[in-house]
N, C-alpha and C positions, 0 to 999 in steps of 0.2 A: 641907499644902498637895498636894492631891494627883492630880499630871495625868494627863490619861486623852487618848491622841492617838494615831496613827497616829507612826512608827518608817521614814527611811527611811533607813536608818545604810550610810559607807563601802561600799566596794567593796577590801577588803583581797588576798581570794582571788576568780581570776575566769576560768570556763573557759569556752569553748562546745567543744560537743561533739557531732559529728556523726558520727547513724546511718546508713549507707545498705543499704540491701540488694542485692542481686546475683542476676540471674537465669544458671542453669548453660545455657551458652550449649548448643542443638543442634542434628545432625545431620536429612540434613534425611528419614534412613529413622525410622519410629516404631516410638521406642521406649517400653519400658513400663518401671517399674521397681515391680514389684511391694512393694517394701518401703519406701516414699519413708522418705526421713532425716528426722528426728524431729527439733525444733531442743531443745537444753535446755537454753537458757539463753536465756530471755528477755528482752525488748529493755528491759524495766523495766532490770535485773537492768544487761544491758550500760552502762545510763549512771550505773549506782548504782558501777559498778564501773573507771567514766569518773571519777569525780568522785573515787571514791579514790586512783588513777592521780595525778590532775594533784596532790592533794594531798601525795602522797608524792616528789613530783618537788618544787610548786616551793611549796610551804610552809613558811614561815620557820622556822619550827620542825620540821618531814619526819622528824628526828630519832628523837625524841618519840614516834610515832605506832607504836605496837606493831605485830608481825609479826600477830596473831592480828585485828589492828583488823576488822572485817565491815561494810562497805555495805551489804549486801543486807540489814539487820536494819532497816535507819529504813526511813520510809515515801518519801523523795524526796533527792537531793542536798542540800536545804537542808538537810536532817535533820543530813545524815551534817557537813554543817559548821559548825553545832551544837555537835554531839557534838566533831569533832577542835579547837573551839578547849580544851579542856582538856586538849590536848596543848602546851602554851606556856607550860611554867614558865619563871622566869626569877631568877637570884640576888637573893636581897634581894625578892624577893614573896609572898607569902604566896601567892594565886590567880591562876592562868592570865591571863598579862597581854593573850590575847585576846580580847573582847568583842563584837570583830564582824565577823569572817570567816562570809561565808553566798553563797551561789546562789540565782540568780534567771533566770528561763525570757530567753531574748533580748527577746524581743518586746515584759515588762516593763521587763527594764531600760531598751532604745531611746525607752521612755516616759519613766521616770523620769530619767533620764539630759538627755531632753533638757526637763524641764518640765513634763511634760502629763499632768498628771491626768482623774480620771472620776471625781469623788465629790460631794459638797454644796457644797466648799471651805470651812470652820470646822475652827475647835481648841477645844475644850473643857476646860474643864479642873475640880476642884473647887475653891469657894472655900472652901468649908467644910462639913461633914456635911451633904446633903441645899438646898445652895446650888451648883448646875451653872453654869456662867458660859462665854458667849462670849470663847477668847481674842484669836484676830484671825479675820478671813474674807479668803481671799481674791480682791479687786475685779474680779478676769474668770468667776470660777465662781457654779454658781448662788444660794446662799448671798446671795453679796456682790450679783447684780442682784436678788436680790430685796427688799435694804436691811438684812440684819443687819450689827450691829455690835456692837464689839467691847462688854463689860462686861456685855450683856444676859444677861439670866438663862434659864434653861431653866426652863420651869414644867412640862411635858409632853411625852410623846413618846409621838406613836401617842396619845394620848386618855391614856397612862398618867402618871399621878402620883409613882407608887412612884420619883422621878430621888435613892437613895442608892447611896453606891459599893460597900454590897452583891445594888445592880443593876450592875454597870460590865457582867459582859460581856453584857449587856444593851441600855446602854446604847453600848456603843463596838459593839455591831449598826445598829443606828438610828442611829447620827451617821456611821461610817468605813465599811458595810459592806454597807448596805442602796442598793435605788434608786433608793426610793420613801421617806419621812417626812415627818409631819405636826406640824410644831416649832409650841409656845404657847414666847411670849419674852414677860418680863416687862420692859416701856422704864425705866429710872433715875427717869421720873417716875411710875412705877408704872403705868401704860397697858400695855395686850398686846394684842400682833397671834402672831395663828396665822397660818403660812408652810405648805404642802407642796412639798416639795421636792425637784425629781427630779437623782437624780446623771446626772452629763453629761458631755463634756471640755472642760476650755478650759486654757490657759499657768499655769502656775504665775508669779510674781513675785517670785526670789528675794530684790530690794532691796524691805523692806516698808514705811519711812519711810527719809526724810535731811531734815534742817534745823538749822538754827542756831538754841543760843540765846543770851542776851546773861547771861552768868556774873562772877561781881565780879571775877574774875583777867582778864577780857577776855571774846570770844565762844569756843563749847564747839559742836562738829558733831556730830550722834549720825548712828546708821548705826545701821539696825534691817537683820541680811542675816540670810534665811534660810537659803539655802543654795550648796552649792557647789557646786550642778548646774544647769542649764538650759543656752540662748543663750548660750555664752559670747562671742559676738560683741558681742551686745545687753549683758554683763553689761560686760565692757571697756569700753562707750560708756561706759554709766551712770559707772561708773568713772573715765571721763576726767570727764565735766560735772560727778559732787557735787563731786570731790575739786578742779577747777577752779575751782566758785562758794566752796567752803572756804577756798580760796585767796586769789582774792582777795576774798574775803572779812576777811580776816587773823583767820580762826580759831587760835586758839592753844593749845585743848585738842580733844582727838575724844576720841567714848566710842565704843565698838563694840559693837553688841547680837549676843553670837549666843546667844540663851540658847532659841531656837528651832532653829536650828542644827544639824543628823546627818550633816553634811562634805556632802562629792563631788570634784570634783577637787583633784588638789592642785596642777595648774596654775594654776588659781582663786585660789587663796589665794597661791602667789605675786607675781601679781600685784598683791594685795591691800594684800601687806605692802608692797609697796616702795612704793607710793601712799604708803605711814606713815610708812615709816622716813626718819629724818634723812638731808641727803644727805650729811652726813659718812661714816654708816653706809657707803656701799655701798663693795664691793668685800669685805665684812667678810661673817661665815660666816651665811648665814639655816640651814639644816640642811643635814642628808645624807641621801642612800634608799640603804637597805645590807638586799643579799637572800642568802638560801642559800647557801652553798658553791656551789652545781650553779652559779650563775652568776652569780658576782663581777663577771664584767665588764660585767654593768648597773651595778653602784658608782657613786654620782656625788655630789657636792659640791657644794653652789649657795649660791650668794651675793647679798647683798644686792643689785639692781643699782635706784639707785632711778630713780622714773617721777613725773614733774610735781615741781609747784614748793610744795607741800604741806611745811613743816619742824614741828609742833607741837610744845611744850614737852613735854606730856605726855597719854599713852596709858591709854585703861582699858577696859579689858575685862567689860561683862556676860554672866556665864557662868551657866548651869544641869546638872541632868545630866543634860540630853539634849545639850548642846554632845557633839560627838563626831566621832572622827577626824580629816577636818580644819584642820577649827573647833580640834583642839588646838593644832597648830604652832604 
């Protein structure tokens, strides 16, 4: 099964780069410089230099970045951070351990971190060769409002029936990057429907589904949590309601589905863990945050602090190769 989707990966190294320009202060005398100064370094190169400077300062493995590393040879700060990942070797690991560090423009990060998206609002995957399916749909998105449902098969994109893995680049462009795309869907009953979708801004709901099933050993709570990003107040209120209901319904086991969760705020992960852990675990170690030797004063030990009254007998986590960063804690 091949997944085709956009990925928002948790931020591992972040820096806000501000470039300001200053004008030379002049006196009241009309002066002319016959040979005005010509900038020798472009603004883009200054931004790239700053990205490298941040990496050499706050990156956990900054000592591995060679002195010859030249950020100006890369297209933008994100490409610089992608290249920096190779310098994250750890004993016992064959490959670099950092797969997620990236750089993003402040305006884009503001949207991502607040859960604002601007696409069609559907995630797709190949069930098998030539069989492209809708994995899930954001309720408030253009696709959600058009009635598109999970499991529908996509049979045409902009009139083309070339729905194959060999044509993945065109599919990604049509589904995730285009402003307007015509979809032909086949429903489970075999009927087809055509929807012309226009990308629009909408708010993602990271808590995709919560429900309770009756299992052989008692009630089972099921939570599909797709992101540790978004409106944290809304997320925390939802946690309180969901786990309060699980407790009131005497849920014995809990399944947390993180298959599509690319990470986000560690603080949200902490909150979720404190609702899931047993009361007896309060005060025990949850995790440690470790910084490089320049910022040891930021190192922190975080213990569990039980929230709510739910005390499940068993916890199960469903993950995939898209489960990353805060989702892995």
